[in-house]
C-alpha positions as CSV (number, residue, x, y, z in Angstrom):
1,F,22.4,9.0,3.4
2,P,21.5,5.0,5.4
3,S,23.8,6.5,8.3
4,H,26.0,9.1,9.6
5,D,28.9,9.5,11.5
6,S,29.6,12.2,14.1
7,E,32.2,12.4,16.7
8,G,32.5,8.3,17.4
9,T,29.0,7.8,17.1
10,T,26.8,6.5,13.9
11,Y,23.7,7.6,13.4
12,I,21.4,5.2,11.0
13,S,18.7,6.9,9.1
14,H,14.8,6.3,9.4
15,N,14.8,7.0,5.8
16,N,14.7,3.4,3.8
17,V,14.1,5.1,0.6
18,T,17.8,6.4,0.6
19,K,18.6,2.5,1.1
20,T,16.6,1.2,-1.5
21,V,16.4,3.8,-4.6
22,R,19.6,5.3,-6.3
23,G,19.9,9.0,-6.0
24,V,17.5,9.7,-3.2
25,D,19.6,11.5,-0.4
26,G,17.4,11.7,2.2
27,L,15.8,14.6,3.9
28,K,13.1,13.8,6.7
29,T,10.9,11.3,8.4
30,G,8.6,11.7,11.1
31,F,5.5,10.6,13.1
32,I,2.7,12.0,14.9
33,N,-0.6,10.3,15.8
34,A,-2.6,13.2,14.1
35,S,-1.1,12.6,11.0
36,G,0.8,9.0,11.1
37,F,3.4,8.4,9.0
38,N,5.6,11.4,7.0
39,L,8.3,11.5,4.7
40,V,9.8,14.0,2.4
41,S,13.1,13.1,0.2
42,S,14.7,14.4,-2.1
43,M,16.5,13.1,-5.4
44,N,18.6,14.3,-8.1
45,T,18.4,12.5,-11.4
46,P,20.0,13.2,-15.1
47,N,16.7,15.4,-15.9
48,G,16.7,17.4,-13.0
49,R,15.9,17.3,-9.1
50,L,12.9,15.7,-7.0
51,V,11.2,16.8,-4.1
52,G,8.4,14.4,-3.0
53,V,6.1,14.5,0.1
54,V,4.3,11.6,1.4
55,L,1.9,12.8,4.4
56,G,-0.5,11.0,6.4
57,G,0.9,7.0,5.6
58,R,-0.5,4.3,7.8
59,T,2.8,2.5,8.1
60,A,6.1,3.3,7.5
61,V,6.1,0.7,4.8
62,L,3.5,2.1,3.2
63,R,4.4,5.4,3.4
64,D,7.7,4.5,2.0
65,N,6.5,2.6,-1.1
66,R,4.2,5.3,-1.5
67,M,7.4,8.2,-1.8
68,K,8.9,5.2,-4.6
69,Q,6.0,5.6,-6.8
70,L,5.8,9.1,-6.0
71,L,9.8,9.6,-7.0
72,K,9.4,7.3,-10.0
73,S,6.6,9.3,-11.5
74,G,8.7,11.9,-11.3
75,Q,11.4,10.9,-12.8
76,Q,8.8,9.6,-16.1
77,Y,7.6,12.9,-15.9
78,L,11.2,14.5,-16.4
79,A,12.4,12.3,-18.5
80,Y,9.2,12.9,-21.0
81,N,9.5,16.6,-20.5
82,K,13.1,17.6,-21.3
83,P,14.1,21.0,-21.3
84,L,15.0,23.2,-24.1
85,E,17.6,24.4,-22.7
86,N,20.1,22.7,-20.3
87,K,19.4,24.5,-17.5
88,P,18.7,22.5,-13.8
89,R,15.3,22.4,-12.6
90,T,13.4,21.2,-9.3
91,I,10.3,19.2,-9.9
92,Q,8.2,19.4,-6.0
93,L,5.9,16.3,-5.8
94,A,3.4,15.8,-3.2
95,M,0.1,13.7,-2.5
96,R,-2.5,14.0,0.1
97,R,-4.1,11.0,2.0
98,P,-6.4,9.5,0.0
99,N,-9.8,8.4,1.3
100,I,-8.4,4.9,1.3
101,S,-6.0,4.0,3.3
102,Y,-2.0,3.5,1.3
């Protein structure tokens, strides 16, 4: 959710992925010097629910772009690996910080 109103105050989300990727409903953003820019996002798709985790981004933009790639990969996985039974499922996706910066 890009923003939320509560008791007359509007809170604007720092999770830019919710503003640019349909189906993403947010979770948690964060930054600390020791680990960099971090993001946990969740997304509903017709084939299941995705939960993505990106840790250690050098910038918020790079972190968000990595999350978009991760969610796209998860959507492709769910579409290709459809369950035999019509049961909801959740796929967790995570990417550790590689040796090169993203």
